[in-house]
N, C-alpha and C positions, 0 to 999 in steps of 0.2 A: 832788474833797475825800474824802480817805481817813479810813475809821473806823478807828480802833483797838479791838482786840479786849479786852473786859475780861476778866480772869482766871477769872470765874466762866462765863462764854460758852465761853471755850477748853475749859474742864474739862467743861461739858457736853454740847460737841460730841464732845470725846474718849470720853467716856462711850457716847453715841450710836453712835460708829463701833466702840466695841469690842462693844456689843451687836450691832450688824449683822454683823460678823466673826463673833463667837461663833455666832450664829443660822445665818450660811452655813456654817461649819463643823460645825454641828451637823446640818444637812440632808446634806451631803456626808458625814458621818460615818455617818448613818442609811442613806443610800443606799448606801455603801460597805459597811455591817454587811448589808443587805438582800442585796446582791449577792454578799457573800464568804460569808455564814452562812445567813441563811434562804433564798436562790434558790440555793445553792451546787449543789444536786444538779441542779435544772434546768438552769443553764448548763454544768456539767459534761457532763450528757448531750447536749445540743446541740452541745458543741464536739468530743464524741466522735463524733457523728453526722456532722460534717463532715470528720472525718479518719480515723474508722473505717467501714468498709464490712463488712456483714453478708453471708458467703458462705456460702448452704445447702450442707449436707454431706448428700447423698442417702443415705439407709437402704438397706442390701442388701434387695432384695425376697425375700420367701421363696420358699424352693425349690418345685417342684411335681414330684412323685414318682409313680411308678405303684405299682400293687398291690405289687410286689416290692422297692420302694425304687429303681428304675432312675429317672435323672434324665430327665425332659421338658424342664425348665426351670432354668437353673441361673444363677450369677453369676461374671462372670472379671473378671479387674483391666483398667482401661480408662483413658483420660484423656477430659475433657471442656476446651473451649477456650471461656472467655467473655470478654466486653468490659465494663468498668465506663466509665461515661459522664455525663458531666452536661448535655452537650446534644446533640441530633442531629445538627448538624453535625460536632461532633467524632468522633461515633461512626462517621459514613459516610466520613470522612477516614481514620479507622483500618481501617475495612473496605477501601476502596480500596489501602491499604499491603498488606494482606494479601493481597488478590487478585496485587498485583505479585510478592510473594514466594513465592506458591504457586498459579502458574497451571494447574497441571493439576487443581486442586479448587476451582473458584470458588464463591464464599460468594454465597448469595441474600441480598442487603443488605435487601431489602423484608421478607423473613421475620425477620431480625434486628432490623431498627427496629420491627417489630410486636412482638416480645417484650418489646423494652427500653420501648417505650410502655406495655406492661400492666403493668411493673413497675420504674419508674424507676431506683430506689434500690437495686436487685438487678442483678447481672452479666447480660449477654444473653448466650445460648448462641449459638455460631457454629458449633463442631464438636461433635457430641454422641459421637462416636466417632473421637477424637483418634488418627491414626496416629502411631505415635513417630517418623518421619521429619518429620511436619509439627510436632510438638512439639519437636524437635530445631532447626529452623530458626526457629521463633517464639522459642525461648528465646535463641539467638544474637542475634537483633535486637530483644529485649525492650525497649531503651532508646528504641526509636522506635516504640514501640506502647503508649502510655499505657492503662491501665487494663486490660490484658491478665492474665487469671487461668487459670493453668492448674492443672489440680486431678485428682488420681487418684480415680476413682469406679467402683465396680462395675457392670459393664455386663451386661445379659440375653443369654443366648444359649439357643437351642433346638437341641440335638445333631441332633434328628430332622428339622429344617428343615419344609418344606411337607408333611411326611408327619403333621404335628400341627397344621396350619394352622387350621384350624375347630375343633379341639377345644380349643387351648391360647388363641389369639388373638394380641394383640400389645399392645406397651405404647407411648406416646406421650405426649410433654408435654400436661400439661393446659392447655386453651385458656381463654379469657375466658369464652366461652358455658357452658361446665362449670362456670366456678365461679359465674357469676350464676345457674344453675340449681340449685346445690347438688349438682350429680350425683355429687361425691365428697366427702364430709363429712372435714373437716381438712385438704383438699390445698390447698397454697399453689401460687402461680404460679411456673411452672418445674420443678415436681414431675413425674415420671413416674408415669401411672396406666395401668390396664389398659382397653383400649377394646373388645374383643370377647372372647368364649370364656373360659376359666376366669380367665384374668388380669382380666377385668373383674367376672365374676360375684364373686369372691372378692377383689377389689381390698383392701378395707378390712382383710383379714387379712395379705395380702402386702406391702402397701404398707411398713409400718413407721413410724416416726416421724424425720422429718428433723432432724439435728442443724446447728449454726451454728459457722462459725470466722470471724474478723475480721481484715481487713488493713488498714494503715495508708497512706491515701493524701496526695496534696497537694491543693492547691486545683485543680490542672487535671488530677486523675485519675492522676497518677503513682504507682505503688506505692512506698512508703516500706520498710515492712516486710510479708512475705507472712504471717506469722505472730504474732499477739498474743495474749495471755492469754486467758482467759475462753470457750475453746470448750466446746461443748455437743456431746457426743458423739450421732452417730445410733443409734437401736436399730433392728437388724434385725426384717424383716417374719415372719410365722408360716409354717413349713413346712407345706405341705398333702400329704396321701398322697390318690391318686386311687385308683378302682377299675379304670383301665386297665391293661390287659396290653400294655406297650410292644412287646415282640417280635410280637405278633400286630398290633397297629397298624402296624408298619414292614413286616411280611410282606404286608398287605393293600395298603399304599402301592406297595411293589414290584411286587406282582401287576398292580394298576392301571396302573402307568406301562409295563409291560411288555405288556399283553394289551389295555387300553382306554383308550390314551393320546389318543384322540380323541373319547373319549365322556364326556359328561356325566354324574353321578349320584352317587349315595352307598353305602355302607355300614355296617353297624350291628352289633355284635356285644354279646350280654349273658347275663347268666345267667337263670334262670328266675324268680328273685325281685326283679330289676331292676338289678342291678349292671353298668354298662357296661364292657365289655372293649375294645372298640375305638370310635372315632367318626371316619369319613372321609367328606370330601366331594372332588370334584373336577370341574373343575380347582380348583387351590389356588393359595395363595402363600406366598411364604418369609417367614416372621415376623421371622428376622434382618434383614429389608431395613428395617425399621422402628425398628432398635436405632440410637440418635443421630439420629433424625429422616429420613425418608423425604423424597425431593425432591418438589417439586410435580408435576414432570413424569412420575416414575414412579408417584405416587399417582394422577395422572390417568389414565395408561395402565392402571391397575388398574379403576379406576371405569368407564372408557369401553371396556372391553373387553367384547365382546358374549357371551362364554363365562360372564361375571361370578365371577370367580375370589374374590372376597369374599363370595359368596353361601353361606349354609349350606344345603346341600341336605339335611342329614340331618334337621333339625329345623324347618326353614323350607319346603323344598320341598314342593309339595302336587301329587299325581298322582290320576288314578283308580286306585283300588286293584284294579280287575280281579279276577280269579279268586281271589286270595288273600282276598277278602271274602266268597267263598262260605262260607269256613269260620264266619263269623259269621252268616250266614244259616242254616246247619246247626243251630250253636249255638242259635239262636233257636227252631227248629222242635223241636230236643230237650228244650230246657227248657220249652217249653209242651205237649209231649205229642203233637206232631202228627204226629211220625214217630221211628222208631227206626233203629238202622244197617241195618236188613234192609227197611226200607220201600220199595216200589217205587211209582212214580208212575202215574196211570192212563193217560197215553199216553207210549207209549215213544218214544225219540228216532229219527227218520227223517232227520236232518238239519235241522230246524226245527220251529218251535210256531205253529200259527195262533190268533191272539189277535184276535177282531173281524175286522177287514177287513184286518189285517196279518199278515203271516209274520215271526216274529222266528227268525232263523237260529241254529243251532248252530255251532261252528266246525268241527266235522267234517260238512260239508255232505254228502260222497258216503255216502250211505247211514246215517250217523246212528251212534250208539250202541247203539241197541237198547233193551231193558228192563234197567234197572239198579236196585240199591239204593243207598241212601246212600253207603255204601263205596265202591262202584263209581263213583257219578257223581263223587265226590271225587277219585278216582284217575285217572279219566279227563278230569274237568274238563267233563262233560257240562252244556251250558247249558241244553237243554230239561228235565232235571231241577229246575235251580234256577229257573227260569220258573214251574214248577207249584208248587215250594216257596213260592216268594215270594207267589203267588196263595193259597196256603193260609193263609200268615201275614196278609197285608193289610197294606194300609199303616199303619194305627194300632198294630199290633203290632210291625212294622218300626221305627215310629217310636219307641215305647216302649223298646223293648230295645236301639236304638241309643243312647239316653240312658241306660240302665241301665248299659251296657258302656262309656260314656265317649266314643263314637265320634264325637261332635260338640264335645268340648273338648280343649283343648291336655292333654297326659299330666302336666305339671308337672315333668317333667326339669330339672335345676339348670342350665340355660343360659339365656341371655335372649332373648328376642323369638321363642320358640317359635311357630310357626305354629298357627293355628285350622284344625282341619279342618273341611271343608264337610260337611254333611249335612243334610237337610229333615226335622228333628223335629216339625213341623208343616206344614200343608198351606199356610198363609200365606208359609213361607220358600220353599217351591217356586214359588207364584204371583209374589212379589215377585223371585225371581231369574230367572226366565224372562220376566217382563213380559207373563204373561197373566192370564187372568180365571177360569181353570178348571184343575182337576187331570187331567194326561193319564194314562189308563188304563195306558198301557204303561210309564209311569214305574215302577210296581212292578217290571215284569219287568227293566227296566235296573237298578235297584238290587239286584235279586237276584242280578247277576252284575258286580257291583262298578262299574258305570256310570252314567250319568245325572249328576243333582246329587249327585255323591260324590267327594270328594277327600280324600286322606289324607296325612300325613306318613309318612315311613319310621320316624321313632320310634314315631309312632301304631300302625301296623301290627305293628312287630316286638314292642312291648309288648303287643300282644293275643295274640299268639302264644305270647310269653313265660308268659302266664297258663295258655293251653292246655297248654304243656309243664309246667307247675309243678302247682299245687294249686287252679288255676281262680279265683284271686283276681287283677285287674289292678291292681298298684301302680306308683306313680311309678318310673321309671327314674331312677337319678342318677350321678352322676360322683364325687362326693365326699361327700355325705350327702343323704339322702332330704329335701326340704323338709318343714318341719312343717306340717301341716293339710292335706297333699294327699290328696285322696280314694282311697278304694278302691272298685273294681268286680267285683262277683261277677258270674261267667258264669251261675250258678245252674244249673250242671251237677254230676251226681253222680259220682264216681270211675270209675264203670263207663263212663259216657257220654264222659267225657274220655279214658278208655281207647280207646273206638271211634273217637274222633276223630282221635287220634294213630295207631293203626294204618292207618285210611284214609290219614293223611299218607304213612305209612310206604310203602304200596302206590303212592304217586305216584312213589317214588324206584326202587322195585323192578320196577314194571310199567307205569307210568302216564306221565305228561307230563314227569318228570325221570329217566327210566329211563337216560338218555345221561350224566347226572352224574357217575357213579363214585361212589356214596355209598353202595352197600350194605353193604359190608364195615364201616362206620361205624354202621349202624342210623339213617341219616339219615332223618328224615321232615320232609316240608314242603309247599308249595303253590307252583305256577307260574303265573304271569299275565303277561297281555301289556294293559296298559291302553292304550285307544284314545280319541283327541280328534279330533273333526272338524277336519280342516286342520293337524293336527300330525303328528310323528313318532310313534310307538309306543314305549311306555316298558315296558321288560321288568323282570319283578317275579320274586323266588325268596326266600321265607321259609322258613327250616327249623330244626331242632333236632337234637340228638344226645346220646347215644345214646337210643333208644328207651325202652331199659328203665328208665333212669334219667338223664333229661336233664340235662346239664352247660351247655351254650352254644345260645343261640338267635341266628341270624343272618340279618339281612334286607338285600338289595341291591335298588335301583332304577336302571336305566340308561336315561339317554335316547337321543335319536339313532336311532330306529328298531330298538331291539333286541328280544328276545322272550324270555317267561321260561325256555322250554326251552334257550336259546342261553345265558344268563347264570347258570343253576343251578350250573354246574361250578365258578363261582369262589367260591359260598357253601360248596361241599362242599370246596373246598381250604383255605378258611379254617378250618372246622370240622377238618379233618384236622390241621392246623397247631397248632392248639390242643389237640386231644384227644392227639395221638402226636407233637409235638415236630417241631423242624426237619429232623431227617434223614430224614422220612418224605415230605417233600412234593415234594421233587425227583424222586425214584424212585418212580412210579406207572405201573401197567399202562395200555397205551393203550385209550382209549374209542373205541368206534364211534359217532359221532355219526347218532343215528336220530331226528331230530324228529318228535315225535308230537302237534304241534299246527299247526293251519292258520296261514300266517304272511301270509294277505291281509289288509291295514288295511281296516277297514270302520267308519264310523260307527254307534256303539249308541245315539244320541240317539233316542229316538222320536217327539221334537217335530220332528226335521231331516227324518226320513225315514221311509217307510212300509216299507222293506225295510230289516231290520237285521241288522248280523253279530255273532256271540258273542264272548266274550273266552275266553282259556285260561290 
């Protein structure tokens, strides 16, 4: 039985339907309004992020110049090749196509994937230094390489190559560990940062500010448009001027390669007030090899090389300072009024010195040096004289003055990871280092000739000699600027005492242990030394300055592999000659008859290890 709708019922139902429809349209209208008006910016941004990809525009790093404006590190045009990808499998597929197209330059797929995983919405670096031939091939096959981004970028270049390796360091892409630690404030994934050397120390100045450009891509990662409006231009880094004399640096590099290619060591030149003129360590590496990313195999070869080419022997290498340390003992004696330059010791040198039940030898065992004053003891490097001077000082005075001279702490040079010198500024340091319960009386004698528990860096010893060549104040050496707050150490000597030490060091060159160095005409003053470590080859030292009347340059060298002070002195003189007289005078020098005046027999001078000890030169 059907029921007829009354008119009022139809009207009521019609009104209800209209209300429902109105409410539905009202809700939909509100939703559309919210999406189109209220949330317009958010959806527009999401849409843009789906079709636009931000590509970093690296800023040109600031140039690094020497003291005269010559380029040590510069920027040259280059290309980078990167890949955008939404998934790892698609990224690997494109990398496989790249390998097929460029079989002579295989891509390390795992490295690229690791970079992509660290920043998935940025293009992953594939080739950091794109060869034009590779760029041409990839442009030709762009249609088969979704996500390909080829970008012109400034590339770092070091014209002097390995000659400035430990000075300048290198740049590399910042890794996730660095970002997590905050090692490079403001750096983003994919940016190049300095890793060691000046590139690292002054990275915040050199890096500049990265820009951004946008490319339009499809959902599959294919590039639709390579350039979209809204680019943020990069800001170049700050150029820094160093104290380095690049021609001198390059001369030292060429000299070492020619004369000491198989020897490990370092050479440092500075002005008496601490401006570094040359900073050189060997063996070295070519920082240009890191441009665009060094391969894992090549980096492993560097880190596994027993010669340690990445090791900075200027500021980190620690060696027994040997006879160059005798000048510190002499300064202590003069400062305390225990000796003058004319003072002779009670026991003349007969080739050794009896101390208790032990006989401590002088390097000149056959007859010894006889009776000497302080000037003569420095000139001939007589160990017996300094054994007795050390005993006059005593351990507490030596400890106190070593602290006063800063010989137990880093110099404060503006490089990273400077090594700490080793020196027992209190008895417990000695006991802890030796693993004994008492102080060995012979240790004072060892310390007095630069042996025993005494290891110094080249920069530490050279800066000490710079103080003697200057006004008697030891200041932190520097490459760009002296770090704020670095302490100064006074040697506590009068000008007359400083002049006496300088004259004695001049005698080293004119008639003493460096007489074969050829530095007489330059008024070179310095001190040779042969550092000895039980079970290891000797270390040859020579630290000198010139001219004697008004020192302008201080140069130190430390050579491993069984060298001796008298045989390495000539290299320091060559560097001094190059700096003072210019390039035309280094090639033409009168022959020098090598007349070694030091005993070359390696002996241990560790009193705790043997009763019979040998001296240092």
